[in-house]
BAPA-229219 format. One record per residue (C-alpha): residue number from 1; y, x, z; residue in one letter. Coordinates in nm, 4 decimals, always signed. Each point is the difference from the previous one (the first is absolute). Layout:
<atoms>
+-----+----------+----------+----------+------+
: pos :        Y :        X :        Z : code :
+-----+----------+----------+----------+------+
: NUM :        Y :        X :        Z :    A :
...
+-----+----------+----------+----------+------+
</atoms>
This chain:
<atoms>
+-----+----------+----------+----------+------+
: pos :        Y :        X :        Z : code :
+-----+----------+----------+----------+------+
:   1 :  +2.0070 :  +5.5276 :  -5.4048 :    X :
:   2 :  -0.2927 :  -0.1314 :  +0.2044 :    X :
:   3 :  -0.3480 :  +0.0733 :  -0.1433 :    X :
:   4 :  -0.2594 :  -0.2636 :  -0.0607 :    X :
:   5 :  -0.2520 :  +0.2564 :  -0.1140 :    X :
:   6 :  -0.1066 :  +0.3089 :  -0.2395 :    X :
:   7 :  -0.2811 :  -0.1170 :  -0.2235 :    X :
:   8 :  -0.0638 :  +0.0604 :  -0.3888 :    X :
:   9 :  +0.1376 :  -0.2170 :  -0.2921 :    X :
:  10 :  -0.1701 :  -0.0152 :  -0.3312 :    X :
:  11 :  +0.2106 :  +0.0539 :  -0.3122 :    X :
:  12 :  -0.0215 :  +0.0343 :  -0.3527 :    X :
:  13 :  -0.0392 :  +0.3999 :  -0.1042 :    X :
:  14 :  +0.3193 :  +0.1440 :  -0.0827 :    X :
:  15 :  -0.2273 :  +0.1716 :  -0.3022 :    X :
:  16 :  -0.0100 :  -0.3078 :  -0.1658 :    X :
:  17 :  -0.3047 :  -0.2090 :  +0.1113 :    X :
:  18 :  -0.0309 :  -0.3082 :  -0.1624 :    X :
:  19 :  -0.0426 :  -0.3262 :  +0.2374 :    X :
:  20 :  -0.0035 :  -0.0549 :  +0.3190 :    X :
:  21 :  -0.2255 :  +0.3384 :  +0.1017 :    X :
:  22 :  +0.0357 :  +0.1119 :  +0.3534 :    X :
:  23 :  +0.1620 :  +0.2969 :  +0.0518 :    X :
:  24 :  +0.0525 :  +0.0681 :  +0.3743 :    X :
:  25 :  +0.3192 :  +0.1387 :  +0.1612 :    X :
:  26 :  +0.0729 :  +0.0524 :  +0.3918 :    X :
:  27 :  +0.3067 :  -0.2734 :  +0.0578 :    X :
:  28 :  +0.2177 :  -0.0545 :  +0.3313 :    X :
:  29 :  -0.0150 :  -0.3853 :  +0.0823 :    X :
:  30 :  +0.3152 :  -0.0849 :  +0.1697 :    X :
:  31 :  +0.0449 :  -0.3152 :  +0.2427 :    X :
:  32 :  +0.1879 :  -0.2607 :  -0.1836 :    X :
:  33 :  +0.0800 :  -0.1847 :  +0.2950 :    X :
:  34 :  +0.2079 :  +0.2876 :  +0.1069 :    X :
:  35 :  +0.1904 :  +0.0812 :  -0.2951 :    X :
:  36 :  +0.3204 :  -0.1801 :  -0.1304 :    X :
:  37 :  -0.1122 :  -0.0576 :  -0.3864 :    X :
:  38 :  +0.2648 :  -0.2586 :  -0.1036 :    X :
:  39 :  -0.2527 :  -0.2861 :  -0.1577 :    X :
:  40 :  -0.1974 :  -0.0479 :  -0.2658 :    X :
:  41 :  +0.2831 :  +0.0091 :  -0.2588 :    X :
:  42 :  +0.0730 :  +0.3556 :  +0.1159 :    X :
:  43 :  -0.3063 :  +0.1915 :  +0.0898 :    X :
:  44 :  -0.2536 :  -0.2845 :  -0.1807 :    X :
:  45 :  -0.1780 :  -0.1448 :  +0.3161 :    X :
:  46 :  +0.1042 :  -0.1737 :  +0.3063 :    X :
:  47 :  -0.1508 :  -0.1278 :  +0.3162 :    X :
:  48 :  +0.0534 :  -0.3593 :  +0.0736 :    X :
:  49 :  -0.0666 :  -0.2183 :  +0.3021 :    X :
:  50 :  -0.1939 :  -0.2955 :  -0.1431 :    X :
:  51 :  -0.2412 :  -0.2044 :  +0.1836 :    X :
:  52 :  -0.2222 :  -0.2198 :  -0.1859 :    X :
:  53 :  -0.1085 :  -0.3472 :  +0.0460 :    X :
:  54 :  -0.3505 :  +0.0892 :  -0.1522 :    X :
:  55 :  -0.2885 :  -0.0286 :  +0.2817 :    X :
:  56 :  -0.2883 :  +0.1454 :  -0.1634 :    X :
:  57 :  +0.0861 :  +0.3046 :  -0.2644 :    X :
:  58 :  -0.4030 :  -0.0421 :  -0.1380 :    X :
:  59 :  +0.0815 :  -0.3252 :  -0.0997 :    X :
:  60 :  +0.1508 :  +0.0076 :  -0.3718 :    X :
:  61 :  +0.1194 :  -0.3583 :  -0.0362 :    X :
:  62 :  +0.1763 :  +0.0204 :  +0.3047 :    X :
:  63 :  +0.1778 :  +0.3131 :  -0.1287 :    X :
:  64 :  +0.0793 :  -0.1539 :  -0.3297 :    X :
:  65 :  +0.0832 :  -0.3215 :  +0.1087 :    X :
:  66 :  +0.2558 :  +0.1479 :  +0.3227 :    X :
:  67 :  +0.0767 :  +0.3635 :  -0.0551 :    X :
:  68 :  +0.0676 :  -0.0045 :  -0.3745 :    X :
:  69 :  +0.3140 :  -0.2075 :  +0.1078 :    X :
:  70 :  +0.0798 :  +0.1762 :  +0.2893 :    X :
:  71 :  +0.0379 :  +0.2986 :  -0.1865 :    X :
:  72 :  +0.1749 :  -0.1387 :  -0.3347 :    X :
:  73 :  +0.2835 :  -0.0952 :  +0.2542 :    X :
:  74 :  -0.0060 :  +0.3516 :  +0.1597 :    X :
:  75 :  +0.0288 :  +0.1461 :  -0.3284 :    X :
:  76 :  +0.2786 :  -0.2306 :  -0.1056 :    X :
:  77 :  +0.2148 :  +0.1333 :  +0.2960 :    X :
:  78 :  -0.0565 :  +0.3197 :  -0.0119 :    X :
:  79 :  +0.0697 :  +0.0619 :  -0.3907 :    X :
:  80 :  +0.2255 :  -0.3030 :  -0.0537 :    X :
:  81 :  -0.2239 :  -0.1006 :  -0.3014 :    X :
:  82 :  +0.0420 :  -0.3582 :  -0.1202 :    X :
:  83 :  -0.3868 :  -0.0222 :  +0.0063 :    X :
:  84 :  -0.3012 :  +0.2206 :  +0.1738 :    X :
:  85 :  -0.3325 :  -0.0756 :  -0.1558 :    X :
:  86 :  -0.3074 :  +0.0541 :  +0.2261 :    X :
:  87 :  -0.3337 :  -0.0635 :  -0.2023 :    X :
:  88 :  -0.2546 :  +0.2094 :  +0.1527 :    X :
:  89 :  -0.1020 :  +0.2435 :  +0.2882 :    X :
:  90 :  -0.2303 :  +0.2816 :  +0.0471 :    X :
:  91 :  -0.2017 :  +0.0534 :  +0.3311 :    X :
:  92 :  -0.1189 :  +0.3669 :  +0.1071 :    X :
:  93 :  -0.3099 :  +0.0083 :  +0.2556 :    X :
:  94 :  -0.3317 :  +0.1166 :  -0.0164 :    X :
:  95 :  -0.1396 :  -0.3484 :  -0.0797 :    X :
:  96 :  +0.2533 :  +0.0144 :  -0.2968 :    X :
:  97 :  -0.0953 :  +0.3337 :  -0.1037 :    X :
:  98 :  -0.3577 :  -0.1046 :  -0.0211 :    X :
:  99 :  +0.0557 :  -0.2794 :  -0.2448 :    X :
: 100 :  +0.2060 :  +0.2840 :  -0.1988 :    X :
: 101 :  +0.0970 :  +0.3494 :  +0.0350 :    X :
: 102 :  +0.3182 :  -0.0353 :  -0.1385 :    X :
: 103 :  +0.1026 :  -0.2034 :  +0.3341 :    X :
: 104 :  -0.0506 :  +0.3085 :  +0.1985 :    X :
: 105 :  +0.3184 :  +0.1546 :  +0.1385 :    X :
: 106 :  +0.1487 :  +0.1837 :  -0.2647 :    X :
: 107 :  +0.0498 :  +0.3626 :  +0.0361 :    X :
: 108 :  +0.1723 :  +0.1707 :  -0.2607 :    X :
: 109 :  +0.4208 :  +0.0124 :  -0.0277 :    X :
: 110 :  +0.0610 :  -0.2950 :  -0.2576 :    X :
: 111 :  +0.2606 :  -0.2992 :  -0.0681 :    X :
: 112 :  -0.1566 :  -0.2993 :  -0.1541 :    X :
: 113 :  +0.1793 :  -0.0407 :  -0.3259 :    X :
: 114 :  +0.1540 :  +0.2262 :  -0.2698 :    X :
: 115 :  +0.3072 :  -0.1097 :  -0.1939 :    X :
: 116 :  -0.0369 :  -0.2600 :  -0.2622 :    X :
: 117 :  -0.1475 :  -0.2393 :  +0.3004 :    X :
: 118 :  +0.2257 :  -0.2721 :  -0.0756 :    X :
: 119 :  -0.1953 :  -0.0722 :  -0.3228 :    X :
: 120 :  -0.3096 :  -0.0436 :  +0.2060 :    X :
: 121 :  +0.1759 :  -0.2467 :  +0.2570 :    X :
: 122 :  +0.1776 :  -0.1900 :  -0.3088 :    X :
: 123 :  -0.3577 :  -0.0371 :  -0.1846 :    X :
: 124 :  -0.1764 :  -0.1258 :  +0.3241 :    X :
: 125 :  +0.2474 :  -0.2759 :  +0.1023 :    X :
: 126 :  +0.0424 :  -0.0836 :  -0.3661 :    X :
: 127 :  -0.3445 :  -0.2002 :  +0.0424 :    X :
: 128 :  -0.0536 :  +0.0364 :  +0.3722 :    X :
: 129 :  -0.3306 :  -0.0766 :  +0.1924 :    X :
: 130 :  -0.0395 :  -0.2549 :  +0.2619 :    X :
: 131 :  +0.1441 :  +0.2766 :  +0.2610 :    X :
: 132 :  +0.3001 :  +0.0756 :  -0.2324 :    X :
: 133 :  +0.0599 :  -0.3681 :  -0.0589 :    X :
: 134 :  +0.0078 :  -0.0638 :  +0.3796 :    X :
: 135 :  +0.2468 :  +0.3041 :  +0.0653 :    X :
: 136 :  +0.2252 :  -0.1384 :  -0.2861 :    X :
: 137 :  +0.0196 :  -0.3827 :  +0.1609 :    X :
: 138 :  +0.0673 :  +0.1605 :  +0.3490 :    X :
: 139 :  +0.2937 :  +0.1718 :  -0.1091 :    X :
: 140 :  +0.0787 :  -0.2823 :  -0.2591 :    X :
: 141 :  +0.0111 :  +0.2498 :  -0.2897 :    X :
: 142 :  -0.1437 :  -0.0095 :  -0.3467 :    X :
: 143 :  -0.1481 :  +0.2503 :  -0.2199 :    X :
: 144 :  +0.3241 :  -0.0157 :  -0.1865 :    X :
: 145 :  +0.1616 :  +0.1717 :  +0.2969 :    X :
: 146 :  -0.2164 :  +0.2522 :  +0.0427 :    X :
: 147 :  +0.0399 :  +0.0776 :  -0.3792 :    X :
: 148 :  +0.3551 :  +0.0350 :  +0.0102 :    X :
: 149 :  +0.0340 :  +0.1544 :  +0.3213 :    X :
: 150 :  +0.2960 :  +0.2769 :  +0.0125 :    X :
: 151 :  -0.1794 :  +0.1762 :  +0.2549 :    X :
: 152 :  -0.3188 :  +0.0047 :  +0.1353 :    X :
: 153 :  -0.1357 :  +0.1856 :  +0.3519 :    X :
: 154 :  -0.3233 :  +0.0280 :  +0.0899 :    X :
: 155 :  -0.0158 :  -0.0108 :  +0.4084 :    X :
: 156 :  -0.3421 :  +0.0678 :  +0.1583 :    X :
: 157 :  -0.0936 :  -0.0771 :  +0.3881 :    X :
: 158 :  -0.2645 :  +0.1866 :  +0.1653 :    X :
: 159 :  -0.0995 :  -0.1405 :  +0.3391 :    X :
: 160 :  -0.2634 :  +0.1579 :  +0.2351 :    X :
: 161 :  -0.2535 :  -0.2783 :  +0.1235 :    X :
: 162 :  -0.2141 :  +0.2080 :  +0.2272 :    X :
: 163 :  +0.0061 :  +0.2356 :  +0.2970 :    X :
: 164 :  +0.3625 :  +0.1529 :  +0.0076 :    X :
: 165 :  -0.1666 :  +0.3686 :  -0.0411 :    X :
: 166 :  -0.2207 :  +0.0738 :  -0.3169 :    X :
: 167 :  -0.1858 :  +0.2552 :  -0.1602 :    X :
: 168 :  +0.1982 :  -0.0648 :  -0.3367 :    X :
: 169 :  +0.3699 :  -0.1137 :  +0.0479 :    X :
: 170 :  +0.2504 :  -0.0159 :  -0.2766 :    X :
: 171 :  +0.2884 :  +0.2631 :  -0.0691 :    X :
: 172 :  +0.3054 :  -0.0919 :  -0.1998 :    X :
: 173 :  +0.2109 :  +0.2850 :  -0.2157 :    X :
: 174 :  +0.3812 :  +0.0008 :  +0.0547 :    X :
: 175 :  +0.0876 :  -0.0879 :  -0.3717 :    X :
: 176 :  +0.2949 :  +0.2170 :  +0.0325 :    X :
: 177 :  -0.1787 :  +0.3004 :  -0.0123 :    X :
: 178 :  -0.2222 :  -0.0842 :  -0.2962 :    X :
: 179 :  +0.0966 :  +0.0287 :  -0.3671 :    X :
: 180 :  -0.1107 :  -0.2173 :  -0.2863 :    X :
: 181 :  -0.1318 :  +0.3144 :  -0.1531 :    X :
: 182 :  -0.2336 :  +0.0748 :  +0.3098 :    X :
: 183 :  -0.1991 :  -0.3156 :  -0.1431 :    X :
: 184 :  -0.3004 :  -0.0588 :  -0.2683 :    X :
: 185 :  -0.0736 :  -0.3204 :  -0.1086 :    X :
: 186 :  -0.4039 :  -0.1285 :  -0.0498 :    X :
: 187 :  -0.1496 :  -0.2872 :  -0.0649 :    X :
: 188 :  -0.1756 :  -0.2240 :  +0.2140 :    X :
: 189 :  -0.2702 :  -0.2431 :  -0.1358 :    X :
: 190 :  -0.1354 :  -0.2974 :  +0.1744 :    X :
: 191 :  +0.1280 :  +0.0971 :  +0.3491 :    X :
: 192 :  -0.2838 :  -0.0830 :  +0.2466 :    X :
: 193 :  -0.1613 :  -0.2416 :  -0.2260 :    X :
: 194 :  +0.3350 :  -0.2417 :  -0.0144 :    X :
: 195 :  +0.0088 :  +0.0678 :  -0.3908 :    X :
: 196 :  +0.3638 :  +0.1533 :  +0.0717 :    X :
: 197 :  +0.0725 :  +0.2883 :  -0.2319 :    X :
: 198 :  +0.3433 :  +0.1802 :  +0.0510 :    X :
: 199 :  +0.1573 :  +0.3340 :  -0.0244 :    X :
: 200 :  +0.0564 :  +0.1771 :  +0.3369 :    X :
: 201 :  +0.1337 :  +0.3336 :  +0.1239 :    X :
: 202 :  -0.1648 :  +0.3182 :  +0.1452 :    X :
: 203 :  +0.2527 :  +0.2438 :  +0.1318 :    X :
: 204 :  -0.0549 :  +0.3578 :  -0.0545 :    X :
: 205 :  +0.0141 :  +0.2630 :  +0.3159 :    X :
: 206 :  +0.3265 :  +0.1209 :  +0.0728 :    X :
: 207 :  +0.0537 :  +0.3912 :  -0.0324 :    X :
: 208 :  +0.0916 :  +0.0063 :  +0.3707 :    X :
: 209 :  -0.1789 :  -0.2530 :  +0.1912 :    X :
: 210 :  +0.2762 :  -0.0585 :  +0.2483 :    X :
: 211 :  +0.2383 :  -0.1456 :  -0.3005 :    X :
: 212 :  -0.1994 :  -0.3212 :  +0.0228 :    X :
: 213 :  +0.1253 :  -0.1710 :  +0.3411 :    X :
: 214 :  -0.3067 :  -0.2184 :  +0.1228 :    X :
: 215 :  +0.0426 :  -0.2660 :  +0.2758 :    X :
: 216 :  -0.2568 :  -0.2335 :  +0.1414 :    X :
: 217 :  +0.0400 :  -0.2470 :  +0.2873 :    X :
: 218 :  -0.1695 :  +0.0250 :  +0.3184 :    X :
: 219 :  -0.2189 :  -0.2712 :  +0.1430 :    X :
: 220 :  +0.0891 :  -0.2725 :  -0.2440 :    X :
: 221 :  -0.0635 :  -0.3653 :  +0.1377 :    X :
: 222 :  -0.0768 :  -0.3190 :  -0.1799 :    X :
: 223 :  +0.3719 :  -0.1034 :  +0.0555 :    X :
: 224 :  +0.1013 :  +0.2755 :  -0.2167 :    X :
: 225 :  +0.0426 :  +0.0654 :  -0.3774 :    X :
: 226 :  +0.0611 :  +0.3057 :  -0.1879 :    X :
: 227 :  +0.2090 :  -0.0970 :  -0.3144 :    X :
: 228 :  +0.0079 :  +0.2437 :  -0.2850 :    X :
: 229 :  +0.1088 :  -0.0067 :  -0.3373 :    X :
: 230 :  -0.1966 :  +0.0951 :  -0.2755 :    X :
: 231 :  +0.2155 :  -0.1006 :  -0.2949 :    X :
: 232 :  +0.3273 :  -0.0732 :  -0.1142 :    X :
: 233 :  +0.1354 :  -0.0643 :  -0.3566 :    X :
: 234 :  +0.3664 :  +0.0984 :  +0.0920 :    X :
: 235 :  -0.1253 :  +0.3211 :  +0.1222 :    X :
: 236 :  -0.2309 :  +0.0666 :  -0.2749 :    X :
: 237 :  +0.3119 :  -0.0805 :  -0.2414 :    X :
: 238 :  +0.2214 :  +0.2773 :  +0.2033 :    X :
: 239 :  -0.2761 :  +0.2580 :  -0.0379 :    X :
: 240 :  -0.0541 :  +0.0319 :  +0.3779 :    X :
: 241 :  -0.2819 :  -0.0811 :  +0.2259 :    X :
: 242 :  -0.1444 :  -0.3154 :  +0.0004 :    X :
: 243 :  -0.3038 :  +0.0442 :  +0.1542 :    X :
: 244 :  -0.1217 :  +0.0769 :  +0.3998 :    X :
: 245 :  -0.2888 :  +0.2860 :  +0.0008 :    X :
: 246 :  -0.2221 :  -0.1340 :  +0.2654 :    X :
: 247 :  -0.3483 :  +0.0883 :  +0.1241 :    X :
: 248 :  -0.2803 :  -0.0340 :  +0.2637 :    X :
: 249 :  -0.0575 :  +0.2951 :  +0.2082 :    X :
: 250 :  -0.2215 :  +0.0770 :  +0.2288 :    X :
: 251 :  +0.1350 :  +0.0232 :  +0.3626 :    X :
: 252 :  -0.1869 :  +0.2989 :  +0.1897 :    X :
: 253 :  +0.0048 :  -0.2087 :  +0.3193 :    X :
: 254 :  -0.2300 :  -0.2431 :  -0.1276 :    X :
: 255 :  -0.3453 :  +0.0396 :  -0.0867 :    X :
: 256 :  -0.1232 :  -0.1472 :  -0.3300 :    X :
: 257 :  -0.0592 :  -0.3670 :  +0.0584 :    X :
: 258 :  +0.0601 :  +0.0217 :  +0.3864 :    X :
: 259 :  +0.1851 :  -0.2562 :  -0.1008 :    X :
: 260 :  +0.0213 :  -0.0271 :  -0.3473 :    X :
: 261 :  +0.3103 :  -0.1127 :  -0.1710 :    X :
: 262 :  +0.0767 :  -0.3919 :  -0.0795 :    X :
: 263 :  +0.2878 :  -0.1136 :  -0.1539 :    X :
: 264 :  +0.1464 :  -0.2279 :  -0.2479 :    X :
: 265 :  +0.2365 :  +0.0813 :  -0.3075 :    X :
: 266 :  +0.2093 :  -0.2556 :  -0.1855 :    X :
: 267 :  +0.2898 :  +0.0469 :  -0.2764 :    X :
: 268 :  +0.2895 :  -0.1972 :  -0.0571 :    X :
: 269 :  +0.1222 :  -0.0124 :  -0.3426 :    X :
: 270 :  +0.3527 :  -0.0143 :  +0.0252 :    X :
: 271 :  +0.2209 :  -0.1843 :  -0.2685 :    X :
: 272 :  +0.3457 :  -0.0027 :  -0.0715 :    X :
: 273 :  +0.1229 :  -0.3007 :  -0.1835 :    X :
+-----+----------+----------+----------+------+
</atoms>
C-alpha cells in the first residue's frame, strides 16, 4: 500500500474522557488513489469525478442555485434513493474561520451523527425552512415522504476549492475497520452559529493505532468530490457501523497557512420511499 504521510490524529481517550477532547495518536495515512477500496457502500467513502458548473465558490447564491441540484442528482445516482435533499453547505477557509471558529478544519476523529438521527431529519422536514422547502420542490418530494421513509442515508460530499496541496487535508477511515463500540455520542449546540443542534460521534483511540485504516486523496481538484456515508438507518438497525470516521490532519510537507485549506462540504439526505 502506498503511504500518503505519517501524521497525528486526535482521538477520544480510551480512559473515558468526555466530549471531543484531543488525544494525539500517531497514524499512517494511506494514499486512497492507489488503493482498491470498493466504494462508499463497502468502506464508507469514495472518490468521484464530478466537475461542477459553479464558477465562483465564494458565491453562496450560485452554490445553492446550481450546486445543490448537481449533488442531489449525484446522490440519487450513487444510492438509488427516491429523493436526495441538499439544503445547506459549509465552507472552511481562513475567511470562514474568522467568522466562526467552528468553521476551521475539524482536527479530531469524528462522524457527524449518532444513532437516532432520523428523528432530527424528520423534525427538520416536518416544518422546513426556505432551503428545505426548495430541496423538497427540486425532488418532487413532500414532508410526508420524509416522515414515512423506509430508509434514510446521509451521504456527504467534500470538495477542495483551493490549492491542490494544503495544510490540513481530510482523511477518511475505512468503516470496515471500526466497530460501533468505538464511537461515543456527544451533543453539539448551535453549530457554527447556524442554530443546528444534534448528537455527533467522537471516536475512541484504538488499542493498536494500525487497526484503523486511514486514507486521503492527494492533490484533490475542483473536479473531484469525496462522497462519504455519515448515516444509514438500515445499518443502525443491523447494529453495523453506519458512520465513517473522518478528520482533518496536518500534512507535514506543508507549512500551516501556506497554503491554507479551502473547501466546501454538502450533505445529501437520501430518502427511500
